[in-house]
ROLOSE-773971 format. One record per residue (C-alpha): residue number from 1; residue in three letters; x, y, z. Coordinates in nm, 4 decimals. Example, Ala and Ser with C-alpha at 12.3 -4.5 7.8 and 13.67 -1.06 7.14 Angstrom:
BEGIN
@num = 1 residuo = ALA xx = 1.2300 yy = -0.4500 zz = 0.7800
@num = 2 residuo = SER xx = 1.3670 yy = -0.1060 zz = 0.7140
***
This chain:
BEGIN
@num = 1 residuo = MET xx = 15.9876 yy = 16.6854 zz = 24.1277
@num = 2 residuo = ARG xx = 16.1280 yy = 16.9149 zz = 24.3863
@num = 3 residuo = PHE xx = 15.8051 yy = 17.1182 zz = 24.4046
@num = 4 residuo = PHE xx = 15.6316 yy = 16.7852 zz = 24.4971
@num = 5 residuo = PHE xx = 15.8442 yy = 16.7510 zz = 24.8104
@num = 6 residuo = LYS xx = 15.7588 yy = 17.0908 zz = 24.9020
@num = 7 residuo = SER xx = 15.3611 yy = 17.0555 zz = 24.8406
@num = 8 residuo = LYS xx = 15.1179 yy = 17.0210 zz = 25.0823
@num = 9 residuo = LYS xx = 15.0237 yy = 16.6648 zz = 24.9522
@num = 10 residuo = PHE xx = 15.3635 yy = 16.5418 zz = 25.0314
@num = 11 residuo = LYS xx = 15.3595 yy = 16.6748 zz = 25.3852
@num = 12 residuo = ILE xx = 15.0268 yy = 16.4966 zz = 25.4642
@num = 13 residuo = ILE xx = 15.1616 yy = 16.1645 zz = 25.2892
@num = 14 residuo = ALA xx = 15.4833 yy = 16.1968 zz = 25.5045
@num = 15 residuo = ALA xx = 15.3168 yy = 16.2722 zz = 25.8262
@num = 16 residuo = VAL xx = 15.0801 yy = 15.9559 zz = 25.7620
@num = 17 residuo = ILE xx = 15.3725 yy = 15.7356 zz = 25.7066
@num = 18 residuo = ALA xx = 15.5602 yy = 15.8737 zz = 26.0190
@num = 19 residuo = ALA xx = 15.2576 yy = 15.8136 zz = 26.2253
@num = 20 residuo = VAL xx = 15.2153 yy = 15.4546 zz = 26.0871
@num = 21 residuo = ILE xx = 15.5847 yy = 15.3947 zz = 26.1712
@num = 22 residuo = GLY xx = 15.5540 yy = 15.5342 zz = 26.5211
@num = 23 residuo = LEU xx = 15.2449 yy = 15.3366 zz = 26.6051
@num = 24 residuo = THR xx = 15.4068 yy = 15.0235 zz = 26.4485
@num = 25 residuo = LEU xx = 15.7172 yy = 15.0692 zz = 26.6905
@num = 26 residuo = ILE xx = 15.4979 yy = 15.1346 zz = 26.9839
@num = 27 residuo = PHE xx = 15.2622 yy = 14.8529 zz = 26.9238
@num = 28 residuo = GLY xx = 15.5592 yy = 14.6305 zz = 26.8190
@num = 29 residuo = ILE xx = 15.7213 yy = 14.6809 zz = 27.1496
@num = 30 residuo = THR xx = 15.4016 yy = 14.6438 zz = 27.3623
@num = 31 residuo = GLY xx = 15.3528 yy = 14.3007 zz = 27.1476
@num = 32 residuo = THR xx = 15.0105 yy = 14.4391 zz = 27.0213
@num = 33 residuo = ARG xx = 14.9158 yy = 14.3546 zz = 26.6525
@num = 34 residuo = MET xx = 14.7821 yy = 14.6614 zz = 26.4394
@num = 35 residuo = ALA xx = 14.5796 yy = 14.6554 zz = 26.1368
@num = 36 residuo = PRO xx = 14.7041 yy = 14.4620 zz = 25.8185
@num = 37 residuo = GLN xx = 14.8204 yy = 14.7700 zz = 25.6513
@num = 38 residuo = THR xx = 15.1093 yy = 14.8114 zz = 25.8902
@num = 39 residuo = ASP xx = 15.2481 yy = 14.4507 zz = 25.8162
@num = 40 residuo = ILE xx = 15.4604 yy = 14.6030 zz = 25.5291
@num = 41 residuo = LEU xx = 15.6159 yy = 14.8467 zz = 25.7564
@num = 42 residuo = GLY xx = 15.6573 yy = 14.5769 zz = 26.0416
@num = 43 residuo = SER xx = 15.8526 yy = 14.3554 zz = 25.7978
@num = 44 residuo = VAL xx = 16.0886 yy = 14.6634 zz = 25.7306
@num = 45 residuo = ILE xx = 16.1383 yy = 14.7464 zz = 26.0989
@num = 46 residuo = GLU xx = 16.1401 yy = 14.3764 zz = 26.2251
@num = 47 residuo = PRO xx = 16.5079 yy = 14.3396 zz = 26.2188
@num = 48 residuo = PHE xx = 16.5660 yy = 14.6580 zz = 26.3920
@num = 49 residuo = ARG xx = 16.3136 yy = 14.5628 zz = 26.6578
@num = 50 residuo = SER xx = 16.4665 yy = 14.2024 zz = 26.7285
@num = 51 residuo = ALA xx = 16.8214 yy = 14.3747 zz = 26.7499
@num = 52 residuo = ALA xx = 16.6749 yy = 14.6163 zz = 27.0135
@num = 53 residuo = LYS xx = 16.5099 yy = 14.3034 zz = 27.1819
@num = 54 residuo = LYS xx = 16.8489 yy = 14.1424 zz = 27.1863
@num = 55 residuo = VAL xx = 17.0246 yy = 14.4278 zz = 27.2917
@num = 56 residuo = SER xx = 16.7647 yy = 14.4727 zz = 27.5826
@num = 57 residuo = GLU xx = 16.7932 yy = 14.1246 zz = 27.6790
@num = 58 residuo = ALA xx = 17.1641 yy = 14.1364 zz = 27.6965
@num = 59 residuo = VAL xx = 17.1720 yy = 14.4555 zz = 27.9032
@num = 60 residuo = ASN xx = 16.9158 yy = 14.2734 zz = 28.1401
@num = 61 residuo = ASP xx = 17.1525 yy = 13.9472 zz = 28.1428
@num = 62 residuo = ILE xx = 17.4465 yy = 14.1773 zz = 28.2314
@num = 63 residuo = PHE xx = 17.2571 yy = 14.3608 zz = 28.5129
@num = 64 residuo = SER xx = 17.1264 yy = 14.0140 zz = 28.6554
@num = 65 residuo = THR xx = 17.4746 yy = 13.8677 zz = 28.6393
@num = 66 residuo = TYR xx = 17.6157 yy = 14.1643 zz = 28.8163
@num = 67 residuo = ASN xx = 17.3517 yy = 14.1550 zz = 29.0848
@num = 68 residuo = GLU xx = 17.3935 yy = 13.7756 zz = 29.1187
@num = 69 residuo = GLY xx = 17.7524 yy = 13.8258 zz = 29.1311
@num = 70 residuo = ASN xx = 17.7059 yy = 14.0776 zz = 29.4137
@num = 71 residuo = ARG xx = 17.4676 yy = 13.8640 zz = 29.6006
@num = 72 residuo = LEU xx = 17.7056 yy = 13.5565 zz = 29.5909
@num = 73 residuo = MET xx = 18.0071 yy = 13.7904 zz = 29.6899
@num = 74 residuo = ILE xx = 17.7978 yy = 13.9031 zz = 30.0064
@num = 75 residuo = GLU xx = 17.7000 yy = 13.5639 zz = 30.0823
@num = 76 residuo = ASN xx = 18.0471 yy = 13.4210 zz = 30.0430
@num = 77 residuo = ALA xx = 18.1855 yy = 13.7169 zz = 30.2589
@num = 78 residuo = GLU xx = 17.9117 yy = 13.6287 zz = 30.5271
@num = 79 residuo = LEU xx = 17.9748 yy = 13.2654 zz = 30.5102
@num = 80 residuo = GLY xx = 18.3595 yy = 13.3246 zz = 30.5382
@num = 81 residuo = ALA xx = 18.2960 yy = 13.5383 zz = 30.8457
@num = 82 residuo = GLU xx = 18.0832 yy = 13.2585 zz = 30.9809
@num = 83 residuo = VAL xx = 18.3377 yy = 12.9973 zz = 30.9115
@num = 84 residuo = ASP xx = 18.6263 yy = 13.2062 zz = 31.0847
@num = 85 residuo = ASP xx = 18.3882 yy = 13.2661 zz = 31.3908
@num = 86 residuo = LEU xx = 18.3331 yy = 12.8809 zz = 31.4019
@num = 87 residuo = ARG xx = 18.7079 yy = 12.8259 zz = 31.3793
@num = 88 residuo = GLN xx = 18.7692 yy = 13.0627 zz = 31.6604
@num = 89 residuo = LYS xx = 18.5143 yy = 12.9040 zz = 31.8636
@num = 90 residuo = LEU xx = 18.6596 yy = 12.5503 zz = 31.8015
@num = 91 residuo = ALA xx = 19.0022 yy = 12.6613 zz = 31.8876
@num = 92 residuo = ASP xx = 18.8856 yy = 12.8247 zz = 32.2189
@num = 93 residuo = TYR xx = 18.6776 yy = 12.4997 zz = 32.2939
@num = 94 residuo = GLU xx = 18.9924 yy = 12.2720 zz = 32.2424
@num = 95 residuo = LYS xx = 19.1967 yy = 12.5057 zz = 32.4352
@num = 96 residuo = ILE xx = 18.9436 yy = 12.5068 zz = 32.7251
@num = 97 residuo = SER xx = 18.9050 yy = 12.1250 zz = 32.6972
@num = 98 residuo = ALA xx = 19.2703 yy = 12.0855 zz = 32.7083
@num = 99 residuo = GLU xx = 19.3116 yy = 12.3186 zz = 33.0175
@num = 100 residuo = ASN xx = 19.0203 yy = 12.1111 zz = 33.1753
@num = 101 residuo = GLU xx = 19.1990 yy = 11.7756 zz = 33.0885
@num = 102 residuo = THR xx = 19.5260 yy = 11.9313 zz = 33.2396
@num = 103 residuo = TYR xx = 19.3698 yy = 12.0378 zz = 33.5527
@num = 104 residuo = LYS xx = 19.1897 yy = 11.7055 zz = 33.6001
@num = 105 residuo = LYS xx = 19.5400 yy = 11.5268 zz = 33.6038
@num = 106 residuo = TYR xx = 19.6447 yy = 11.7767 zz = 33.9290
@num = 107 residuo = LEU xx = 19.3064 yy = 11.7306 zz = 34.0977
@num = 108 residuo = GLY xx = 19.4492 yy = 11.4841 zz = 34.3403
@num = 109 residuo = ILE xx = 19.7376 yy = 11.7031 zz = 34.4101
@num = 110 residuo = LYS xx = 19.4951 yy = 11.9993 zz = 34.4644
@num = 111 residuo = GLU xx = 19.2679 yy = 11.8023 zz = 34.6784
@num = 112 residuo = ALA xx = 19.5478 yy = 11.6873 zz = 34.9002
@num = 113 residuo = HIS xx = 19.7162 yy = 12.0345 zz = 34.9111
@num = 114 residuo = ASN xx = 19.4153 yy = 12.3007 zz = 34.8954
@num = 115 residuo = ASP xx = 19.6573 yy = 12.5567 zz = 34.9723
@num = 116 residuo = PHE xx = 19.8379 yy = 12.5297 zz = 34.6482
@num = 117 residuo = THR xx = 19.7712 yy = 12.8099 zz = 34.3699
@num = 118 residuo = PHE xx = 19.8509 yy = 12.6585 zz = 34.0189
@num = 119 residuo = THR xx = 19.9563 yy = 12.8164 zz = 33.6895
@num = 120 residuo = SER xx = 19.9757 yy = 12.5886 zz = 33.3853
@num = 121 residuo = ALA xx = 20.2502 yy = 12.6359 zz = 33.1218
@num = 122 residuo = ASN xx = 20.4051 yy = 12.4681 zz = 32.8185
@num = 123 residuo = LEU xx = 20.7493 yy = 12.3927 zz = 32.7362
@num = 124 residuo = ILE xx = 20.8747 yy = 12.6376 zz = 32.4510
@num = 125 residuo = ALA xx = 21.2584 yy = 12.5543 zz = 32.4375
@num = 126 residuo = ARG xx = 21.5127 yy = 12.3203 zz = 32.5927
@num = 127 residuo = ASP xx = 21.8592 yy = 12.4358 zz = 32.6860
@num = 128 residuo = SER xx = 22.0908 yy = 12.2197 zz = 32.4611
@num = 129 residuo = ASP xx = 22.4000 yy = 12.3159 zz = 32.6677
@num = 130 residuo = ASP xx = 22.2327 yy = 12.2167 zz = 32.9982
@num = 131 residuo = PRO xx = 22.3300 yy = 11.8496 zz = 33.0834
@num = 132 residuo = TYR xx = 22.0632 yy = 11.8537 zz = 33.3552
@num = 133 residuo = MET xx = 21.7799 yy = 11.8971 zz = 33.0750
@num = 134 residuo = GLY xx = 21.6714 yy = 12.2762 zz = 33.1919
@num = 135 residuo = PHE xx = 21.4022 yy = 12.4132 zz = 32.9789
@num = 136 residuo = THR xx = 21.2028 yy = 12.7337 zz = 32.9306
@num = 137 residuo = ILE xx = 20.8265 yy = 12.7883 zz = 32.9791
@num = 138 residuo = ASN xx = 20.5705 yy = 13.0233 zz = 32.8139
@num = 139 residuo = LYS xx = 20.4602 yy = 13.1792 zz = 33.1342
@num = 140 residuo = GLY xx = 20.6534 yy = 13.4571 zz = 33.3389
@num = 141 residuo = SER xx = 20.5897 yy = 13.7441 zz = 33.5960
@num = 142 residuo = LEU xx = 20.2628 yy = 13.8297 zz = 33.4129
@num = 143 residuo = SER xx = 20.1200 yy = 13.5041 zz = 33.5190
@num = 144 residuo = ASP xx = 20.2453 yy = 13.5571 zz = 33.8860
@num = 145 residuo = ILE xx = 20.5403 yy = 13.3267 zz = 33.8503
@num = 146 residuo = LYS xx = 20.8494 yy = 13.4089 zz = 34.0707
@num = 147 residuo = LYS xx = 21.1910 yy = 13.2889 zz = 34.1066
@num = 148 residuo = TYR xx = 21.2124 yy = 12.9574 zz = 34.3083
@num = 149 residuo = ASP xx = 20.8422 yy = 12.8624 zz = 34.2513
@num = 150 residuo = PRO xx = 20.8083 yy = 12.4908 zz = 34.2417
@num = 151 residuo = VAL xx = 20.7476 yy = 12.3144 zz = 33.8997
@num = 152 residuo = ILE xx = 20.5674 yy = 11.9818 zz = 33.8904
@num = 153 residuo = THR xx = 20.3815 yy = 11.7451 zz = 33.6584
@num = 154 residuo = GLU xx = 20.1060 yy = 11.5201 zz = 33.7731
@num = 155 residuo = SER xx = 20.3700 yy = 11.2514 zz = 33.8051
@num = 156 residuo = GLY xx = 20.5730 yy = 11.4513 zz = 34.0552
@num = 157 residuo = ILE xx = 20.8356 yy = 11.7219 zz = 34.1084
@num = 158 residuo = VAL xx = 21.0110 yy = 11.8527 zz = 33.7986
@num = 159 residuo = GLY xx = 21.2352 yy = 12.1398 zz = 33.9560
@num = 160 residuo = TYR xx = 21.1943 yy = 12.5034 zz = 34.0202
@num = 161 residuo = ILE xx = 21.1848 yy = 12.8480 zz = 33.8551
@num = 162 residuo = THR xx = 21.5464 yy = 13.0092 zz = 33.8217
@num = 163 residuo = GLU xx = 21.5034 yy = 13.2983 zz = 33.5880
@num = 164 residuo = VAL xx = 21.1804 yy = 13.4926 zz = 33.5179
@num = 165 residuo = GLY xx = 21.0646 yy = 13.7258 zz = 33.2409
@num = 166 residuo = LEU xx = 20.7487 yy = 13.8840 zz = 33.1649
@num = 167 residuo = THR xx = 20.5914 yy = 13.6065 zz = 32.9334
@num = 168 residuo = SER xx = 20.8616 yy = 13.3188 zz = 32.9912
@num = 169 residuo = ALA xx = 21.0716 yy = 13.1735 zz = 33.2809
@num = 170 residuo = LYS xx = 21.3548 yy = 12.9108 zz = 33.2976
@num = 171 residuo = VAL xx = 21.3239 yy = 12.5723 zz = 33.4900
@num = 172 residuo = THR xx = 21.6050 yy = 12.4049 zz = 33.6505
@num = 173 residuo = THR xx = 21.5176 yy = 12.0412 zz = 33.7066
@num = 174 residuo = VAL xx = 21.6018 yy = 11.8028 zz = 34.0048
@num = 175 residuo = LEU xx = 21.8766 yy = 11.6504 zz = 33.8078
@num = 176 residuo = SER xx = 22.0801 yy = 11.9769 zz = 33.8539
@num = 177 residuo = THR xx = 22.3900 yy = 12.0002 zz = 34.1080
@num = 178 residuo = SER xx = 22.2458 yy = 12.3494 zz = 34.1883
@num = 179 residuo = VAL xx = 21.9245 yy = 12.1968 zz = 34.3507
@num = 180 residuo = THR xx = 21.9169 yy = 12.1244 zz = 34.7066
@num = 181 residuo = MET xx = 21.5888 yy = 11.9791 zz = 34.8398
@num = 182 residuo = GLY xx = 21.4819 yy = 11.8265 zz = 35.1700
@num = 183 residuo = ALA xx = 21.3214 yy = 11.4533 zz = 35.1145
@num = 184 residuo = ILE xx = 21.1807 yy = 11.1581 zz = 35.3022
@num = 185 residuo = ASP xx = 21.1533 yy = 10.8073 zz = 35.2483
@num = 186 residuo = ASN xx = 20.7773 yy = 10.7458 zz = 35.2485
@num = 187 residuo = ARG xx = 20.8095 yy = 10.3944 zz = 35.3908
@num = 188 residuo = SER xx = 21.1139 yy = 10.4225 zz = 35.6459
@num = 189 residuo = SER xx = 21.0569 yy = 10.7956 zz = 35.7083
@num = 190 residuo = ASP xx = 21.4222 yy = 10.8484 zz = 35.6833
@num = 191 residuo = SER xx = 21.5190 yy = 11.1962 zz = 35.5760
@num = 192 residuo = GLY xx = 21.7962 yy = 11.3162 zz = 35.3622
@num = 193 residuo = VAL xx = 21.8731 yy = 11.5641 zz = 35.0791
@num = 194 residuo = ILE xx = 21.7899 yy = 11.5375 zz = 34.7058
@num = 195 residuo = THR xx = 22.0553 yy = 11.6882 zz = 34.4757
@num = 196 residuo = GLY xx = 22.1931 yy = 11.6385 zz = 34.1425
@num = 197 residuo = LYS xx = 22.5149 yy = 11.4539 zz = 34.0015
@num = 198 residuo = LEU xx = 22.6370 yy = 11.4795 zz = 33.6570
@num = 199 residuo = ASP xx = 22.6974 yy = 11.1246 zz = 33.6086
@num = 200 residuo = LEU xx = 22.3564 yy = 11.0258 zz = 33.7439
@num = 201 residuo = ALA xx = 22.1956 yy = 11.3000 zz = 33.5358
@num = 202 residuo = GLU xx = 22.3153 yy = 11.1455 zz = 33.2131
@num = 203 residuo = ASN xx = 22.0974 yy = 10.8490 zz = 33.3048
@num = 204 residuo = GLY xx = 21.7987 yy = 11.0682 zz = 33.4205
@num = 205 residuo = LYS xx = 21.8784 yy = 11.0034 zz = 33.7871
@num = 206 residuo = CYS xx = 21.9385 yy = 11.2245 zz = 34.0953
@num = 207 residuo = LEU xx = 22.1186 yy = 11.1704 zz = 34.4413
@num = 208 residuo = PHE xx = 21.9395 yy = 11.1044 zz = 34.7675
@num = 209 residuo = LYS xx = 22.2222 yy = 11.1698 zz = 35.0075
@num = 210 residuo = ASN xx = 22.3033 yy = 11.2317 zz = 35.3851
@num = 211 residuo = LEU xx = 22.1124 yy = 10.9412 zz = 35.4912
@num = 212 residuo = ALA xx = 22.2054 yy = 10.7979 zz = 35.8380
@num = 213 residuo = ARG xx = 22.3968 yy = 10.4744 zz = 35.8336
@num = 214 residuo = SER xx = 22.1226 yy = 10.3276 zz = 36.0462
@num = 215 residuo = SER xx = 21.8709 yy = 10.4204 zz = 35.7807
@num = 216 residuo = GLY xx = 21.6187 yy = 10.1541 zz = 35.6801
@num = 217 residuo = VAL xx = 21.5815 yy = 10.2907 zz = 35.3129
@num = 218 residuo = ALA xx = 21.5256 yy = 10.0118 zz = 35.0643
@num = 219 residuo = ILE xx = 21.5287 yy = 9.9576 zz = 34.6898
@num = 220 residuo = GLY xx = 21.1791 yy = 10.0361 zz = 34.5506
@num = 221 residuo = ASP xx = 21.0960 yy = 10.2895 zz = 34.8308
@num = 222 residuo = TYR xx = 20.9101 yy = 10.6183 zz = 34.7111
@num = 223 residuo = VAL xx = 21.0715 yy = 10.9408 zz = 34.8041
@num = 224 residuo = SER xx = 20.8914 yy = 11.2655 zz = 34.8484
@num = 225 residuo = THR xx = 20.9504 yy = 11.6349 zz = 34.9486
@num = 226 residuo = SER xx = 20.9844 yy = 11.6836 zz = 35.3190
@num = 227 residuo = GLY xx = 20.8921 yy = 12.0626 zz = 35.3017
@num = 228 residuo = GLU xx = 21.2506 yy = 12.1846 zz = 35.3856
@num = 229 residuo = GLY xx = 21.3683 yy = 12.4592 zz = 35.1257
@num = 230 residuo = VAL xx = 21.1590 yy = 12.5940 zz = 34.8588
@num = 231 residuo = PHE xx = 20.9421 yy = 12.2863 zz = 34.7915
@num = 232 residuo = PRO xx = 20.6352 yy = 12.2006 zz = 34.9907
@num = 233 residuo = SER xx = 20.6026 yy = 11.8900 zz = 35.1705
@num = 234 residuo = GLY xx = 20.4301 yy = 11.5617 zz = 35.0273
@num = 235 residuo = LEU xx = 20.5253 yy = 11.5876 zz = 34.6550
@num = 236 residuo = LEU xx = 20.6556 yy = 11.2715 zz = 34.4912
@num = 237 residuo = ILE xx = 21.0164 yy = 11.2769 zz = 34.3645
@num = 238 residuo = GLY xx = 21.0902 yy = 10.9227 zz = 34.2564
@num = 239 residuo = SER xx = 21.1765 yy = 10.5679 zz = 34.3683
@num = 240 residuo = ILE xx = 21.5018 yy = 10.4307 zz = 34.4988
@num = 241 residuo = GLU xx = 21.6855 yy = 10.2155 zz = 34.2474
@num = 242 residuo = TYR xx = 22.0404 yy = 10.1707 zz = 34.4178
@num = 243 residuo = ILE xx = 22.1735 yy = 10.2320 zz = 34.7581
@num = 244 residuo = GLY xx = 22.5476 yy = 10.2723 zz = 34.8452
@num = 245 residuo = THR xx = 22.7955 yy = 10.3854 zz = 35.1177
@num = 246 residuo = ASP xx = 22.9784 yy = 10.7284 zz = 35.1053
@num = 247 residuo = SER xx = 23.3417 yy = 10.6526 zz = 35.1648
@num = 248 residuo = VAL xx = 23.3941 yy = 10.9831 zz = 35.2911
@num = 249 residuo = ASN xx = 23.1604 yy = 11.0169 zz = 35.5671
@num = 250 residuo = SER xx = 23.0307 yy = 10.6629 zz = 35.5916
@num = 251 residuo = SER xx = 22.6722 yy = 10.7776 zz = 35.5185
@num = 252 residuo = ILE xx = 22.4242 yy = 10.6019 zz = 35.3113
@num = 253 residuo = TYR xx = 22.3221 yy = 10.7565 zz = 34.9776
@num = 254 residuo = ALA xx = 22.0729 yy = 10.6233 zz = 34.7170
@num = 255 residuo = GLU xx = 22.0274 yy = 10.6838 zz = 34.3548
@num = 256 residuo = ILE xx = 21.6671 yy = 10.7970 zz = 34.2621
@num = 257 residuo = LYS xx = 21.4913 yy = 10.7556 zz = 33.9447
@num = 258 residuo = PRO xx = 21.2300 yy = 11.0521 zz = 33.9170
@num = 259 residuo = PHE xx = 20.8757 yy = 10.9805 zz = 33.8442
@num = 260 residuo = VAL xx = 20.8878 yy = 11.2658 zz = 33.5855
@num = 261 residuo = ASN xx = 21.0834 yy = 11.1674 zz = 33.2513
@num = 262 residuo = MET xx = 21.2515 yy = 11.5264 zz = 33.2041
@num = 263 residuo = ALA xx = 21.3034 yy = 11.4362 zz = 32.8287
@num = 264 residuo = GLU xx = 20.9304 yy = 11.4047 zz = 32.7624
@num = 265 residuo = ILE xx = 20.7945 yy = 11.7096 zz = 32.9415
@num = 266 residuo = ARG xx = 20.5385 yy = 11.8955 zz = 32.7348
@num = 267 residuo = ASP xx = 20.3335 yy = 12.0831 zz = 32.9956
@num = 268 residuo = VAL xx = 20.3832 yy = 12.1601 zz = 33.3594
@num = 269 residuo = MET xx = 20.2239 yy = 12.3237 zz = 33.6721
@num = 270 residuo = VAL xx = 20.3989 yy = 12.5911 zz = 33.8590
@num = 271 residuo = ILE xx = 20.2956 yy = 12.6348 zz = 34.2204
@num = 272 residuo = THR xx = 20.2796 yy = 12.9986 zz = 34.2673
@num = 273 residuo = SER xx = 20.1796 yy = 12.9952 zz = 34.6338
@num = 274 residuo = PHE xx = 20.1407 yy = 12.7517 zz = 34.9150
@num = 275 residuo = ASP xx = 20.1375 yy = 12.7730 zz = 35.2885
@num = 276 residuo = GLY xx = 20.4840 yy = 12.8079 zz = 35.4391
@num = 277 residuo = GLN xx = 20.6307 yy = 12.9423 zz = 35.1234
@num = 278 residuo = LEU xx = 20.9660 yy = 13.0871 zz = 35.2112
@num = 279 residuo = SER xx = 21.0043 yy = 13.4692 zz = 35.1664
@num = 280 residuo = GLU xx = 21.3006 yy = 13.4112 zz = 34.9439
@num = 281 residuo = SER xx = 21.0763 yy = 13.2262 zz = 34.6898
@num = 282 residuo = LYS xx = 20.8839 yy = 13.5437 zz = 34.6655
@num = 283 residuo = ASP xx = 21.1946 yy = 13.7559 zz = 34.5279
@num = 284 residuo = LYS xx = 21.1357 yy = 13.8361 zz = 34.1491
***
């Protein structure tokens, strides 16, 4: 028998079988049917061909899933960048809109005092130990803010800058005893001095003193800055709520309720320059 496997006849038969198997595989892969004599061999190799097809499909699925995952990852990254960009633009828009609304509030003041230069600022901290309700703002010397610069809201005078850092500054309010401000009664034109008084500050008021005994001031009158000191003229301070006589020098004084509620301040304007600004207010 061993001689048969070495014979020329066996070699021919083996070669024919190998050729048939090869052709069957080739046409099986390409989907082409061969002659009927290949059906027996086809039935033998069909499981292998099916397995190969499943493996091929699985590999294709893996690559498709990988490619789809990459595509989605890139798209998500691009969408994320677009969302971040839109968020930034929205934040910028809201900031600009808020600034525009703030400046609109001060438009009347600017029209009446076109020599004023403003810098807007926000309150960032209150001094809990200050009975006169001083606070800190988020702008400083980098925004051209200087010591003694007046601080206002659209309603009127708040106070002035007393300490300056690069990016923050301390505001002392008109309720403080350290403030001395020339003032005038808008109706009677009587002049005096605005300053603070501890017991009045507790009620959110300040003192209008050194009024002449012959003064014609009355309850309900509006009081504004006269331009003496570090404040420009014409800025509203508050209204007169009480009038009394000073027992020491027989002058008249009045209690003023500022138009600005110091407890509710959120944003302010700092007047960084105006015509007639004192040189001392330019000190850093």
